[in-house]
VOGU-3710 file (C-alpha; in Angstrom, 3 decimals, decimal comma):
1> mqlrhrlrwl> -15,573/184,864/111,459  -17,715/182,419/113,421  -20,696/180,809/111,693  -23,218/182,501/114,012  -21,818/185,913/113,067  -22,072/185,127/109,357  -25,670/183,946/109,754  -26,610/187,079/111,707  -25,013/189,298/109,070  -26,867/187,402/106,337
11> fwglalclcg> -30,192/187,836/108,140  -29,747/191,584/108,675  -28,449/192,113/105,165  -31,325/190,285/103,505  -33,880/192,077/105,682  -32,488/195,493/104,788  -32,193/194,695/101,090  -35,746/193,403/100,938  -36,986/196,708/102,395  -35,607/198,465/99,323
21> tvsaenaykv> -35,805/195,511/96,911  -32,139/195,844/95,980  -29,848/192,949/95,137  -27,896/191,708/98,152  -25,166/190,388/95,856  -24,638/193,773/94,206  -25,002/195,852/97,367  -22,120/197,455/99,219  -21,324/195,558/102,418  -21,281/197,978/105,363
31> gvlywsmsip> -19,913/196,694/108,653  -21,566/198,619/111,498  -20,192/198,519/115,039  -22,661/199,933/117,552  -21,669/200,737/121,125  -24,695/200,274/123,424  -28,320/199,292/123,105  -29,062/200,191/126,746  -28,392/203,937/126,283  -31,588/205,284/124,638
41> gqvamrqgle> -29,838/208,042/122,682  -27,585/205,488/121,032  -30,604/203,362/120,140  -32,081/206,436/118,440  -28,826/206,949/116,523  -29,014/203,359/115,286  -32,612/203,915/114,210  -31,590/206,989/112,239  -28,685/205,170/110,597  -30,805/202,192/109,574
51> aeakrinaqa> -33,657/204,396/108,355  -31,191/206,218/106,095  -29,896/202,859/104,810  -33,451/201,891/103,900  -33,923/205,238/102,145  -30,694/204,648/100,208  -31,889/201,188/99,184  -35,277/202,476/98,089  -33,575/205,118/95,930  -31,132/202,541/94,539
61> arsggrgvvl> -34,019/200,231/93,661  -35,722/203,019/91,710  -32,571/204,120/89,904  -30,907/200,740/89,370  -27,946/201,765/91,537  -26,109/199,868/94,254  -27,698/199,691/97,663  -26,204/198,689/101,005  -26,233/195,648/103,252  -25,606/196,409/106,921
71> lpevagdggd> -23,554/193,889/108,904  -24,184/194,940/112,523  -22,477/194,135/115,817  -23,191/195,546/119,305  -20,374/195,949/121,839  -22,320/196,516/125,059  -21,528/198,624/128,103  -18,549/198,873/130,417  -15,084/197,397/130,144  -16,407/194,148/128,702
81> gverqirqmr> -18,035/196,158/125,925  -14,766/197,896/125,091  -12,935/194,561/124,835  -15,771/193,051/122,810  -15,706/195,924/120,337  -11,969/195,494/119,804  -12,580/191,857/118,880  -15,552/192,799/116,709  -13,584/195,354/114,709  -10,675/192,984/114,200
91> amvaarpdii> -13,103/190,339/112,935  -14,806/192,942/110,755  -11,502/193,904/109,126  -10,785/190,220/108,486  -14,205/189,861/106,819  -13,298/192,749/104,432  -16,558/194,703/104,035  -16,571/197,654/101,652  -16,637/200,125/104,557  -16,871/200,110/108,360
101> vvqpsdnaal> -19,079/202,524/110,304  -18,286/202,517/114,008  -19,548/204,168/117,173  -16,461/203,738/119,385  -16,907/202,675/123,007  -13,409/204,002/123,836  -11,297/206,593/122,004  -7,983/204,783/122,313  -8,993/201,117/122,299  -9,803/200,928/118,579
111> aeplkaanaa> -6,599/202,588/117,367  -4,913/199,333/116,376  -7,999/197,845/114,636  -8,393/201,162/112,770  -4,788/200,973/111,603  -5,466/197,392/110,463  -8,453/198,641/108,443  -6,252/201,365/106,945  -3,662/198,757/105,940  -6,386/196,604/104,376
121> gipvvaydqy> -7,727/199,552/102,367  -11,111/199,530/104,162  -12,423/203,075/104,784  -13,777/203,765/108,275  -16,377/206,338/109,302  -16,677/207,001/113,041  -19,743/208,608/114,532  -20,580/210,005/117,966  -17,036/209,331/119,260  -13,562/209,718/117,786
131> isggklasyv> -10,741/207,158/117,462  -7,329/208,383/118,616  -4,932/206,797/116,142  -5,190/205,667/112,551  -7,019/207,488/109,757  -10,762/208,030/109,471  -12,528/208,746/106,190  -14,856/210,988/108,197  -15,945/211,682/111,767  -19,611/212,593/112,340
141> tsdnrqagyl> -20,725/213,746/115,764  -22,962/216,094/117,683  -21,416/219,460/118,429  -20,302/218,376/121,883  -18,519/221,609/122,651  -21,742/223,468/121,883  -23,599/221,042/124,186  -21,426/221,729/127,195  -21,212/225,443/126,490  -24,991/225,855/126,309
151> ggeyiaarfp> -25,308/224,255/129,728  -22,626/226,462/131,250  -24,011/229,720/129,909  -27,524/228,854/131,087  -26,311/227,936/134,577  -24,333/231,190/134,721  -27,514/233,106/133,878  -29,493/231,162/136,496  -26,973/231,824/139,269  -26,024/235,510/138,967
161> gntplrlvlv> -23,818/237,257/141,489  -20,348/236,823/142,904  -20,924/233,800/145,142  -18,930/230,857/143,758  -21,052/228,039/142,374  -20,756/224,790/144,362  -20,455/222,251/141,578  -20,491/218,451/141,367  -19,408/216,808/138,100  -20,475/213,423/136,749
171> eyplvsstve> -18,002/212,808/133,938  -16,695/210,039/131,665  -13,107/210,622/130,507  -12,836/207,623/128,143  -14,523/209,124/125,067  -14,041/212,410/123,253  -17,668/213,579/123,307  -18,039/213,604/127,086  -14,625/215,200/127,621  -15,534/218,008/125,206
181> rlnafldalr> -18,871/218,567/126,945  -17,317/218,890/130,383  -14,518/221,198/129,244  -16,948/223,458/127,383  -19,332/223,608/130,358  -16,536/224,935/132,566  -15,323/227,269/129,809  -18,785/228,806/129,533  -18,930/229,478/133,274  -15,571/231,259/133,036
191> dhgkafrilk> -16,510/233,184/129,883  -19,693/234,444/131,541  -17,869/235,533/134,693  -19,287/232,870/136,999  -16,872/231,691/139,693  -17,208/228,057/140,722  -15,752/225,471/143,059  -15,731/221,796/142,085  -16,728/219,891/145,201  -16,213/216,391/143,806
201> tyqavepvgg> -16,141/214,437/140,554  -17,768/211,065/139,799  -17,886/208,839/136,712  -21,023/207,566/134,968  -22,293/207,244/131,413  -24,977/204,531/131,715  -27,761/203,689/134,218  -25,813/201,395/136,568  -22,975/203,897/136,899  -25,502/206,715/137,274
211> rkageailrd> -27,235/205,012/140,180  -23,901/204,506/141,920  -22,941/208,145/141,328  -26,294/209,377/142,652  -25,941/207,295/145,805  -22,382/208,551/146,287  -23,429/212,199/145,928  -26,099/211,748/148,587  -23,636/209,987/150,858  -20,905/212,612/150,372
221> fpqrdsvdvv> -23,231/215,645/150,555  -26,099/214,667/152,877  -27,023/218,204/153,930  -29,510/220,291/151,964  -28,054/223,368/150,255  -24,545/221,908/150,240  -24,538/221,577/146,399  -25,823/224,142/143,905  -25,424/222,339/140,571  -24,720/218,844/139,294
231> ftvndgggla> -23,475/218,602/135,707  -23,806/215,186/134,070  -22,142/214,538/130,714  -25,079/212,507/129,379  -28,568/211,322/130,226  -27,495/207,684/130,023  -26,020/208,051/133,497  -27,504/211,428/134,395  -31,131/210,338/134,590  -30,272/207,845/137,313
241> vvdalakagr> -28,490/210,629/139,206  -31,606/212,805/138,937  -33,801/209,938/140,155  -31,592/209,364/143,205  -31,557/213,056/144,128  -35,292/213,476/143,547  -36,211/210,445/145,664  -34,091/211,882/148,476  -35,990/215,184/148,241  -32,952/217,151/147,069
251> neiavasvdg> -34,942/219,385/144,749  -32,807/222,390/145,720  -30,100/221,080/143,364  -30,132/222,219/139,725  -29,011/219,624/137,180  -27,550/220,379/133,758  -27,099/217,511/131,324  -26,685/216,504/127,680  -28,650/214,199/125,340  -32,316/215,221/125,262
261> dpvavgnira> -33,702/211,921/126,492  -37,528/212,177/126,519  -37,511/211,460/130,261  -35,120/214,371/130,843  -37,319/216,636/128,709  -40,269/215,535/130,852  -38,288/216,409/133,980  -37,717/219,920/132,639  -41,425/220,339/131,931  -42,254/219,130/135,443
271> grltvidaaq> -39,574/221,232/137,175  -37,884/218,074/138,477  -34,245/219,112/139,156  -33,069/219,260/135,507  -33,017/222,872/134,307  -31,194/222,463/130,978  -30,491/219,507/128,742  -28,430/220,148/125,605  -30,355/217,775/123,379  -28,866/215,824/120,520
281> fcgplgaeam> -30,629/215,092/117,262  -29,764/211,418/117,510  -31,714/210,224/114,494  -30,242/212,850/112,128  -26,774/212,083/113,538  -27,055/208,383/112,702  -28,539/209,232/109,309  -25,687/211,645/108,551  -23,121/208,950/109,382  -24,804/206,573/106,921
291> rvayavlrkq> -25,103/209,305/104,280  -21,397/210,120/104,591  -20,436/206,428/104,443  -22,487/205,964/101,263  -20,782/208,976/99,701  -17,387/207,465/100,550  -18,442/204,196/98,896  -19,423/206,092/95,759  -16,071/207,929/95,684  -17,705/211,273/96,373
301> pvarhvlvpv> -15,894/213,955/98,397  -16,835/214,131/102,082  -15,824/216,369/104,981  -13,338/214,853/107,405  -15,357/216,282/110,316  -19,129/216,848/110,492  -20,886/218,509/113,445  -24,635/218,094/114,041  -25,992/220,886/116,292  -27,520/220,327/119,725
311> fpvtretvdr> -30,540/222,129/121,144  -30,791/223,874/124,557  -33,930/222,402/126,134  -35,039/224,595/129,057  -38,387/225,638/130,508  -38,263/228,589/128,075  -37,495/226,561/124,924  -38,933/223,088/125,536  -41,841/223,624/123,137  -39,383/224,326/120,297
321> ypgwqgplpq> -37,573/220,980/120,609  -38,946/218,332/118,184  -37,231/215,349/119,816  -34,360/213,033/118,957  -35,568/212,310/115,439  -35,706/215,984/114,451  -36,088/217,809/112,149  -33,569/220,535/112,978  -35,508/223,647/114,112  -35,148/227,153/112,770
331> afekpwpanq> -32,694/229,578/114,364  -33,924/231,636/117,326  -32,740/234,156/119,926  -31,967/232,670/123,347  -34,258/234,061/126,074  -31,400/234,286/128,624  -28,218/236,385/128,767  -25,485/234,847/126,624  -22,383/236,013/124,792  -23,739/234,313/121,653
341> rswsgkivep> -27,405/235,349/121,548  -28,644/233,251/118,636  -28,942/229,480/118,253  -28,466/227,993/114,777  -29,593/224,552/113,605  -27,126/224,131/110,754  -24,910/221,078/110,255  -21,312/222,348/110,212  -18,249/220,985/108,438  -15,298/222,657/110,217
351> r> -12,088/222,975/108,252
//
């Protein structure tokens, strides 16, 4: 591990320990690999994770127990970020922390580093995205199937009748969460009897890619009323798509997305293209990942898979949504036709 990495780890670890006045020497060392700090939802997840670490340290200070020291790294966006995270996880395994908590930037790319952690006896908790290969102590994520399904059922209710929906998709096939969202969106259209035709598919998951996708949609479909719905797999790229369409005056297009970015929620309030955003509880998701990791460190049983619910933000429900930091709202009946009428805010541990 390079000296600059060790110094950065020391700084973060001391800062976190001081917040809870726990001993850095006695604390569990938690390597944390974040994906992006340019995608606002992921920033909120980090905030939730680090707030939970501070809560753990405060409790440990009161009880005389062991706290945690976080040793953070950030991968960054795009292909360079994927390669950087591979190197970061390999270096993390070599540094031998007590546990690694990782938000993967690519499902497959971290398989070999995960297997190296398994061989070294270092437990790994993944959150937000899965790792395809190796063994995870636990996987904590938003209910991404629920997210896509909520969007599909709402769009089906908004576009009744037999005319096939003219659909444009903005996807990202490199991570499990966005694949699940897209598949569930299409499943919901089918389950609710809504025929559709996919006009074209683009890729975007962050602002630069979103701007390119928005420009491409306008170039490929320049005529008004040539597209009914655009589905974007997240707001990281989707907000830039909405901006491009709105600036071109294409307000006849309905947009469905996932994340619950405050800007997207504002667009729903203002009637600016976005009609539904399946909103994550990013802070509680990050906090749950840290809570699970701490339980693993203390040899307590944990679920192998934890699902945090998402919330359907629409013009009818926007006042019920508390924002990324939660708390999880009470259950309610959806005010649109749906096969599953009620929404529940419970964290689920599927078997």
